[in-house]
N, C-alpha and C positions, 0 to 999 in steps of 0.2 A: 226418466223425468223430463219435463219440458226444459228446453234450453233456456233457463231463466236469465243467464247473463246475456245471451244473444237477444232475447226479448227485451231486456232492459235497454240494450244499445239501440235496437230498432225504434224504440219508443222514447228515447231519452229527450229528444227535442220537444216532445209534447208534455213532459213532466213539469210540474211546478218546482220552484226552488226547494221546498221542503221535501217533495217526493224524490228529487235528485239526491238530496242528502241521504235519504233512506236507501236509495238504489246503490249509491256508492258504498254504503256500509254493507249491504248484501253481497256485493261483488268481492269485497275485502274479507268477508267472514263466512264464506260458504262452508268452511270446515267446522265451524262451531255455531252456525246460525240456528241449528236445531236445539241448542241449549237455551235459547231465549224464549220468553213469552212476549206477547204484544206490548205489555206495560214496560218491560225491560228494554225492548227494542225502541219504543218511542222515547224512552229516557236517554238511551245511548245516542239517538239521532236528534234529540232536542226538538221533538215534534209531537203531534197528538196521535192518539189511537185511531182517530178517524182518518188521518193521513195514511197511516199504515194500512188500514183496511182498504182505502181507495186505491192505493198503489197495487196491492196484491190482486184486486179485482181487475185492474188494468193488465196485469201479467197473466190473467187467465185462471186465477184461483178464486174459490168462494171466500177464502179467508186466509190470514197468515197461518192459522193453525193447520189448515190443509197442506200448505206448502211445507211447513215444519215437519209434519208427519211423513210426507213424501221424502224429504231429505233424510230423515231417520231410517226409513225403510231401505233407501238406497245405500246408505253407509253401512247398515247391518248386512246387506246382501253383497258387499265387497266392491261396489262401484267406486272407483277413485274419484274423490272430490278434492281439487286443489285447495290448499290452505293459504292463509295470508301470513304476512310477517308482522310481528309485534315490534313496536318501536324500542330500540335499544337491546333487543334480545335476538340473537342469531338463530337461524333455523337449526344449526348444529346443536346449540345449547338446549333448545326446546325439544329436539329429538331425544337427546340423552336423558333429559328430565322425564320425558314420557316413558322411556324404557325403564328407568328406575322405578317409576310408579307401577308399571306392569309387573316388574319382578317382585315388588313388595306384595302384590296381589297373589302371585304364584306362591310366595313364601307363606302367606296366610293359608292358602289352599293346602299346602304341604303339611300343615299342622293337623289336618283332619284325618280320619281313619281311612279315607278313600285310597290313598297311595299304598297303605299297608295291605289293604284288601286286594288291590291290583297286583302288588308284588307277590302275594300268596297265590293268586291265580296264575301268574306267569311261571311260578315255580312248579305248580302242580299239573298244569295242562300237558296233555300228551303231545299235542302239536300246537304251534302258534302261527297264525296267519296275520300278516300286517297288510292292510288294504289302504291305498291312497290314490286319489285322482287329481289331475291338474296341479295346482299349487301345492297340494298336500302330498303329492307323490315323492318329492325329494325328502320330505320329513319322514314319510313311511320308509323310504329306502335307508335313510340314516338310522332310524330306530331298529330296523331289521338287522343292519350290519352290527350294531352294538349288542343287541340281544343274542345274536348268533355266536358271539365270542364267549358268552356266559353259559348258554344252554344249546342243546341240539334241537333239530326239527323246527326251525323258524323259517317261514316262507314269505316272500313278498308277492303280492297280487295287486292287479293283474300284471302278467308279463307283457312287454311291449307287443302290441298288435294282436293280443289274445283276448278271449272272452273269459268270463268268470265261471260259467256253469260247470265246466269239466273239472275245475279246481274245487268248487264248493261241494261237489258230490261226495268227496272224501271226508268232509268234516263231520264230527260227531259231537255229542254233548260233553265228551271228555276233552275237547279242544278249546282253544280261545281265539277269538278274532278281535284284533285291534283295528278299528276304523279311524283313520286320520282323515277328517272330513270338514275342513274349514271352508268358509262360505264361497259361493259360486260353484256349488257342487253340480255334477251332472244330473240331469232331470230324473234319472232312474234310481237315484241314491236311496230315497225312502223305500222303494220297492225292495232293494237289496237288504236294507235294514229289517224290514218286516219279514222277509224270507228267512233270514238268519234266526229271527226270534221264533218264527213258526217251526223251524227245525230244532228249536231248543238248544242252539249253539251259544255258549256264553260270549258276550261282547263287551268291549270297552270302547267307548266313543270319545274321541278327542275333537272338539269343535270350538267355534267362537262363542263369546258371551251372548246370551239371549237368542240362541239358535232356534229354540222351539222344537228341537229334535228329541225323540224318545219321551215326550211328555206322557206320563202315565204308562210307559212301556217298561220292559225289563232291561237288564244290563246296567252297566255303570257309565256315567257321563262325567267327563272333565271339560268344563268350559273355560277357555283361556281368552283374555283380552288381546286383541291384535291392534288396538288403537295406536295411531300415530298423530303427529301434529299436522300432517298434510295428506296428500292423495293416496299414498300406497301403504298397505298393511305391513306390519312388522311381524316376522316369524321367529324373532329371537326367543320368545317364550316357548313355543312348541319345540324348538331345538334344545332349549335348556331342559324341558321336561323329558325329552328323549334320553338325554344324558343322565338325568336324575333317576328315571325308571330303571335304566340299565345298571347304574351303580347300586340302587336298592336291591335289585335282583342278585347282583354279584355278592353283596354283603349278606344277603339272606341265605345263600348257599356258598359260602366263601371257599371251602375246601374244593368243592366240585368245580366252582368257577375258575379258581386258580389253576387247577389241573387242566381244564380245557384250554385256557389261555396259553399255558406252557406247551401243550401239544400243538396248538396253532403256530406258536413261535418256532417250534422245532421244524415244522413243515415249511415255514418261511425260509429257514436256514437251508433246508434240503433243496428247495426249489429255486432259491435265489430270487424270489419275486420282488423283494423289497431291498432298497439300498439303505442299509443301516450303518454305513461306514462313518457317519458323522453324528 
């Protein structure tokens, strides 16, 4: 996106008083500016729609609508946009209020049949591969570690410094691939997704809201909000979902899962890998 704040600062001396009022509002509300229309923006700034239009033309846009759409696309693609402070409300309070709202959305999602279907697939798959890149890699790693305590044959891909081709060649339609793919994905991700579908390998895709992935395609998709009150995404929900899926699988096959956990704990005792003295 054009550096809108820098453009405002460079042209600030040439702005009229009403345009300066709008410019100040823009700088203070980059995080939620995309939620306003021109009427609401003019009302917030106590100015006219004509002033709004004139200012955004000065900033290099055809209209406020064009700038708003660009902000939305950037936020959805994961570009950090610094937020502003609300009078009398701390950033910490706003952060946890946002987290609670996101958790409520996950709770609503959990009431659907999707999680039951995914749990069934996790239980029945011969092998499970969990794939994650960039910011999604730690979530994929955590999910794999949790699932591996409940069932056998769970792999994390790609291994550091390795490519995927030699790993994917072993997958069959009897397996399951979980793709942890939150935004700012590598450029070849859609090709990977299409390849798995062409090979008829079942997939579960975890991604952000309104991702546009797998539209009309096969496989299951769970879209999670990563929204926060300021620049950086929150991955609290993906981590919560990783825990939930693992617990659902455990309770789906409780006897088998408990037996495996006991075997793992016995090996911990034999190897002395973990300090469990406290």
